N, C-alpha and C positions, 0 to 999 in steps of 0.2 A: 924923401921925407914927406913931401906934399901928397904924393900918390898914396902913401900909407894912411894919411889922415882922411883922404877923400873916400877910401874904401876900408873902413874899420872892420867890416865883417870878415875880410880876408885874414886879419890878424887874430880873430877869435878862435877859441877852441872849437873844433868841429861839433862837439856835443852841445856847446852853448848855441851855436848857429842853428842847429837842428831844433833846439828847444824854442828859440825865438820864432822860427818859421811856424811851428805848431801853435804857438800863442796867437800869432797873427791870423792864421787860418780859423781858429776857434772864435776869435773876436769877430771876424767877418760873418761867420755862421750865426752867432748870437744876434748880431745886428739885423741879419735878414729875417731870422725867426721872430724877432720882436715886431718887425713891420708886417710880416705875413700873418702873425697871430691876430692882428687887429680886426680884419674882416670876419674871421671865424668867430671871434668873441662877440662881435656885433650881431652876427647871424644867430648865435646861440641866445643872446639877450633878446633878440626880436622874436625868436620862437617861444622862449619862456614868457615873453610879454603877451604873445598871442594866446598862449595857453591860459594865462591868468585872466585875459579879457574874456575868453570863452567861459571859464568857470564863473566869472562875475556875471556874465549874461545869463547863464543857467540859474544861478541863485536869484537873480533879479526876476526871472520869469516865474519861478516858484513863489516868490514873494508877491508878485502881481496877481497870480491866480492860485489861491490856497487850495483849490479843488484838485490840483495836480498831485497824485500820490507821491509821497516821499519815500516809499519803499516799493520794491518790485515783487514782494511776497504776495502770492495769489492763493494762499492756503485758506481753509475754512476756519474762521476765528469764532471766539465765544460770543461776539457781537456782530450782527450783520444788518445791513440797511437794505430796504426794498422799495422799489417804485414801479408802478404799473401805468401803462397807457391803454386807454379804452377806445373801442370803436362802437358805432351805433347799430343796433339790431332792432327787430320788430318791424312792423309795417311802416311806421313813420321814422324809424331810426333814432327814436328818443330813449331807447333802453340801452344801457351801457353793458358791454361785454369785453372781456379781457382780450387785448390785441398784442400786448408785449409785456414781459416782466423781466426785471433786472435786479440782481442781488450783488452787493459789494461787501467786501470784508472791512475790518476796522481801519485799514489803511486806504480804503477807497478803491482797491483793485477789484475788477469784475470777477465774480466766481460763477455767475450764471446770467445769461442774457439770451432770451429766446422770443421769437415772434410766435403767436398762438393763433391757431385756427379755431374760431368760436364754433360752438355746436349749432347755433342759429345762423341764418343767412345775414351777411353784413350789408346793410343798406347805406350807411354813412361811415367812411373811413376816418373822418375828422382829421384829415391830413394836416391842416393848418395848425392844429394843436398837438395831435398825437405824433405827427411825423410819419405815420404809417401809410403806405401806399398799397394798392391792390397786388403789385408784384411781390411785396414782402410776405404776403400770406399764402401765396401759391404753393410754396414748399415749407410752410410753417408746420410746427408739430401740433398734434391733436391736443385739445384742452386737457384730457385726462392724463396724458403723459407728463405735461408740464405741471399740472396740479400735484401729481405724486412726487415729482422731483423737488418742487418747492417745499412741500410738506416735510420731506426728508432733511432738507438743508436748514430749515428754521427750527426744527424740533430740538427742544432743550437749550435754545439760545435766546439771547436778548435780541428782540427785533426792533429796529429803529426805522422810522419813516415819518411821512407827513400825511395826516388823515388816513391812517392805516385801516380804519374800519371800511373804507371804500375798496381798498386793494384786497383785503381779506374776503370781503363780500363777493368781489368779482372772481376770486379764486375758489370760492365756496369752502373756505378754510376758517378755522378758529385758532386762537393762540392765547395761552394763559395771560391774564391781565397783568400779573406781577412781572412778566417778561416783556411787556410792551413799553417802548419809549417813543411816544408820539410828539413830535415837535409842534403840532397844532394844538396840543392840550397842555403842554408844560406851562405852569403858572407864570414864571418870569417872562415868557414869550407872549403872553396875552396883552392886549391893549384895551384897557378899561373893561376887562372881563371877556372881551371878544377875541375869537381866533383870527390869526393873520395868515396871509398867504406865505408859501415857502419863498417866493420871490422877494417879498418884503423882509422876511427874516434874514435871508442871505445877504441882502443889501445892507441891512443895519448891523448885523452881528459878524458877518464875514467880509464885508466890503467887497462883494463880488456880485456881478450882474448876471442873472440867469433867466431862462425862459423868454428870450427874445425871439419871437416867432415860434416855430414848432418846439415842443418840449423834448428834452433829451433825458430819458429815464436814468441813464448813467450819471449825468450831471446832477440830477435831482436827488438821487440816492446818495451821492457823495456829499451834497450840501447838507442833507439831513444828518448824515453820519458825523460830519465835521461840527455841526451845531451841538450834537450830543457829546462828542469827545471834548469839546472846549468847556462844556458845563457838566461833565460827567461826575465829578466829586460832589458838587452841590446837589445834582439831580439824584444820585444814589443815596445821599444822606437824607434828603427829604422823603424818599420812599421808605427808608429804614425807620425814620421817625414816625411816619404815618402808620406803618405796620405795628410798631411798638404801642402806639396809642390805641389801635384797634384791639390788640391783645389785652391791654389793661382794662378796656371797657368790657371785654368778654369775661374777664376774671371777677369783675365786680358782681357781688351777689345782689339780686333784686330785693328791695325792701319789702318785708311782709306787712300787710295791713293789720294793724292792731285793732281788736274789737274793744269798744268801750262798754264795760259791764254796768248795767243799771242796778241801783240798789233796790 
């Protein structure tokens, strides 16, 4: 009797005994899997955490520097920004000539960027400001080739820039006044009626520091474009209002001088 109580499994139905063994084995596997799942879960969480940290870092970087394009689209848009860097020609090097020209689209992506070999001999490369070195112009494109390409790119489009009259003069090009958006002439950007530098405007309105040392035409073009984009609605509205006012003035008939008849 004692032996039967000590080994109760011997008195069980074989099917029941087999079922108990399966339950025991499944219980032990579940116990192991629970413990083994811990490190994998931790690893997965750590990977996800790293991914989140990276995405946070990228978003912070774009917030810190608003000049970084938010799109990778490099297509030619209805609005383009241009910036040029000059070199010194003539006997004393005090005459400016085109040394580099850059065009960016409305997202700030480069659509054209070329060094230019001036027609006249370069006396002063103005490297400390222009960033242009003699080696940059050895394989540079001829002025006429660049001029033709730029004319094609800006034709029929809104042209944004800072002191564009200087850039267009260096390119020996013209552009319709109605399609020019010059950040140096936009009234809200003026200070007591005076024009301000692009560096000053970028610092105040974009909270970004540019032109530390040699100028980068890509950076300058992006700054001008961003200044325009952030004020586009107001800017375009003011142009429309001005155009309407001029049209009204043209429609007004001039007053005829009435002659006073003497009795």
